[in-house]
Phi, psi and omega in degrees: 000141178226126172092156181305309185302313181294322182288324173296316177298329178290315181287324175301324174302318179288322172303320178286318178288330186236064186300342178258023180301150168224126177242121182237150179268128179275313186191164165235128185246123179270125179252169182298330181236006182197175176235142175246137178254103181265129186223168175228140181241131172227143173176176181239127180280078180254007180287194181301124180066023179285150183256014185049043168274140181270143172230152181205108174214160182231166180189192182205149176250143179249000000 
């Protein structure tokens, strides 16, 4: 994604599909050449055409 508009549209998709979503910051990790933002995402897919499946996953951005 490049630019605010693309990031906004991407985020709206998650907000629509998972209206109860919670995105939390787990940590910031300093590496020798970068910083990592570690996060966790939980929610229930109750948006349009949702199947009420719960998700709980983590990741990081560098």
